[in-house]
N, C-alpha and C positions, 0 to 999 in steps of 0.2 A: 217917329221912330219907336217911341215907347209902345204904341199900340201894335205895331208890327211884332216887336219882341214879345209882348204879351200873347199875341195870337200864336206865335210859334211855340211859346212855352205851353200854352193850353192845348195846342194840336199835338204836341209830343207826348202828353200824358196818356192818351189811349194807345199810342204806339208802344210806350214803355210798359203799360199794363198788359198789352198783347204779347210783348216779348217775354215778360215775367211769366205769363200764363203758359207760353210755349216752352220756356225753360223748365217750369214745374212739371209739365206734362212729359217732357223728355226725361227728366230725372225720375219721374214715376215709372215711365216705361223701362228705364234702365234698371231700376230697383226690381221691377217684376221680372225682367230678363235674368238678372243676377240671381234672384230667388229660384227661378225655374231651372237655371243651370246648376245651382247648388243642389236642388232636389234630384236632378238627373244624375249628378255625380255620386250623390249619396246612394241612390238606388243601384248604380253600377258597382260601387264599392261593396254594398251589401250582397249583391249577386256574386261577386268574386269570392267573398268570404264563404258564401254558401257552397260554391263549387269546390273550393279548397277543403272545406269540412267534409263534403260528401266523398271527395277523393281519399281523404284520410280514413273514413269509415270503410270505403270499398277496399282499402289496402289491408284491413284487418280480417283475419279468418273468423269463422263462426265461434270457435272456442274462445278466442280473445274477447269477442263481443259478449259472449255468455259470462265470461269472467268479470266484466264490468257491469253486468246486469242490463244489457241492452240487446235489442234485436235489430237487425239491419233495417227492417221496415220502419223503425222509430227514428231514424236519423234525422229526417226533416223536422219532426216534432221537437227533438232535443235542440236542433239548431235554432228553431223559431223561439223556443224558451230562452235560449242563451242570448239571443238578440233582442229580447223583450218585445217581440212582436205579438206574442200571445201571453196569456196569464200563465205563471209558472205553477203548474199543478202538481208536479211530481214531488216536490218537497212537502207540500201540504198533505198529499196522500201518504207519504212516508211518516209524517208526524202523526197523522191519525192512526196509522197502523201500529205505531209504537205506543201510542197513548191508550189504545183499546186494551181492556183487561183480558 
């Protein structure tokens, strides 16, 4: 009886290892799916913010835009800088202009 119990115990080790490997693969797959969904929702949220910002800009007349020092064609650039998708160059340029003699 001891040999039969030892045989069963040794035979179950590869099964346990295979089950652990399958569980790890499933967890890894779920983590990848979760990351992909998080990325997708972040892109959707970013796009919604962009559409809202563009709608606000479109709601302003040219005089109002001129008052704030902006042209309608720059809306996407301002938005990208505000979302930190591109380097913020406007402040750097303004600082250079004020620092120049």
